[in-house]
N, C-alpha and C positions, 0 to 999 in steps of 0.2 A: 559396155559394162565392164565395173570398175573390177579391176583387182582385188583378192584381198592380200592385204601385207601378211609375211609368217607372220607364227605366233614368236616372241623373242624370248628367251631366256640368258636370264643375265648371271652371270656366276663369282661369288663374291666369296674366299679363301686366303687359300695360304700357300707355300710351294706345291704342297701336294696336288693341287687344283690347277696352278699357273700354267702358262705354256713357259718351256723352258730356253733359252738360246739356243742357236747351234752347236754354240763352241759347248755345250755342257750335252748336246745328243749323246746315248739316246738319253739320257734324263729326261725326263716327262710329267708334265701331269695329268692328271685324267681328265680335265679339262679340253687340256690339247688335243683329246682325239674324239671330243663329245659331240662335237656334230657330224660324224661317220657314221655313226647311230641314226640320226634322222633324214627324211626325205624334206625335200625343200620346202615345205610350208612352215619348216623350225629354224632358225635363224640364232644361234648361240654365241653369245657374247664372254669373252672370258675374261672379267676386269683382275681372276686372284692373282696376290703376287707372292712371292718370298720372302718369309721374315714379318708376313704380316699379322699382326692381331685384331681382334673385335676393334678394339683402339685407335691403333694406331693405320689402321686399313680407313677409320673415318675421320683422324685428324688429320692423314694424307690427303681429304676432298674426294678420295675414289667412291665413296658409296654417294654423294652426291652427285658427283659423276654419269652413275647408273639412273638413278632417282631424277636426273632433269631426262634420261630418253626410256625409262620406263615407263608404258603405256597399258591402259584396261586391259587385260586378257595376257597379259605378259606374267613368267614367272620371275623370281629370285630365287637362286641358289646358295643357300648358308653354311658354310663350314668353314670353322675355323676352331681352335682350344691347344692346337703344338705350340704355339708362341705365345696365347694367353696366359703360358707355365714359366713364360719367360719374364726378368724381374721389370721391364718394361709391360708388361701385359695387364691381366686382368683376375680378378679373384674368382673363383668358381661360380660361389652362391649368392654372390653381389654386384660388383661390375660388369660379370663377363654377363651375366642377365641382361643387366641393363643396359648395355651396350647394343647385346641381340636383339631386346627389346626394339632400339632404335631402327633396325634392319627393317622388323616387321611392321610397325608404321609407319616407314617412307612407302614399303611394298601398297600396301593396304591403304591408304590414301591414295595413293597415285592411279587405284582398280586392279593391282597387278597381286596374286598369291603368291607370300612366301612359303620355302619348302626349306627344313631346316634338316641338317645331315651333319651327325657325327664324326668327330674325327675319327680318321682311318689310322688301323693299330699300325702301332711301329716295330718289325720286324725285331723279337726280341724272345728267345726260348732262354729256359733257364737250364740248368745240370741236367735237368733231368725232361726237357724236352719238352715242358711245357709254354706256350706260350705267356709271356707275362703281360700283365695292362701295365701300360704307364703313362697316360693319361688322367690321374688324377682324380677328382670329380669332376671335372669340365663335361664330359659325357652324358654324367645322370643328370646335372646341373640343366644340360638344353632338354633331357628329355621331359625333363621337371616343367620350365618355361613353355614347350609345346603344349603339355597337358595344361597348362594355367591359361595361356592364351588361344587353345584351339588352333595350332597349328597342324600343318601335316608335317612328318619327320619320317627321315631313311634314317634308319640305326647302321650307318657305315662302319660304325667301331665291330656292331658283333657279326658285320657280312664277309668283310675281311679277317678279322678275327677267323672265322670259318675256315675262307680260302685258305692263310697261312697255315691252319692247322693240317686242313686235307694235304697238303702240301709235303709237310714238316718240314723239319732244318734245314736238309738240302734243298728241298727240291722248291722251297718258297724265295731261295735265292734270287730262282730264274724271274722274281715280281721288281727286283731293284737292282740298282744299279752299283753292281757288284762284276769286276775284273781284275785278273792278274797283269802284274808287271807288263806291259808291251803286247796288250793283247787290244787295247784298242789305242787310238790315235790321238782321242782327250785326253784321257785318261793312264798316261805312258807311265806313271809312281803305282797304276792300280789303284782301286778303289773298293771300298770295303760300306757300303752306304745303305743303312738298315728302315730309311726314312723313306726316299727320294725313288719312285717306280725310276722303270725304263719301262720304254714305250708297250711291249710286253706287257708289262702291270698296270703301266696306265689302261692300254686295254680292258684289262682284265678286272679292273677299278670300276670303269666308266661301266663295264658289261651288270657290276650290280648296283648301281646306282640305277641304269633302265631298269632292271630288276625292281627295286622297292619303289619307281613311277606308276607299274603294270601296277604290283599290291596295292598302292594307294587308288588305283582308277582313275587318276588323272587325265583330263580331256586328250593330252601333245601322245598318250599312246599310241591315237591314232596312225598319230602320225612317224613313230620309228617304224624303222625300216626291217621288211619281212626276212 
């Protein structure tokens, strides 16, 4: 009897998804902990990279590497936006959509399923303790493209916004890499990072992605650990 190969999930994204190196611990992207939510029937391949935008990821050959390995029945999860805002990035309603389309078409040509994920929000509250949206038109642009190309989407911006607001200004710090000086050996000067998660935050955001998978009723739902 031939054993079935695991379903593969390939992750394309930026530092909020990526595996962080040991010297940055406990900083972690949600992709770093994602495998732990699945049984052995699923294999997660995290290709996300700090600083990556939709265009730089392709220019560095990272999408090509994924498409060489992805097979029918596999998944490509795509989460960009943070670095698309930077000078080397893209424009929300033009180049961002055209680059995202390359990921979608590439996956579909291989018989795999693309899943779009809007960017995780940054932890940025105003003086009235309201969370500020700082990702411009990129999330809306992705939602628009998902509708146009009939791609399933997990609105991680909405989910993380709700999560941070539920914890409040102080409570939401626990999700991020926040340390006073001389508390953590990797951050002797201290750190106040409102973009990058700590391991706890990465786990909480990964749970939101799992929630999205269940809402979309993707077949891999069967392989989520109880």
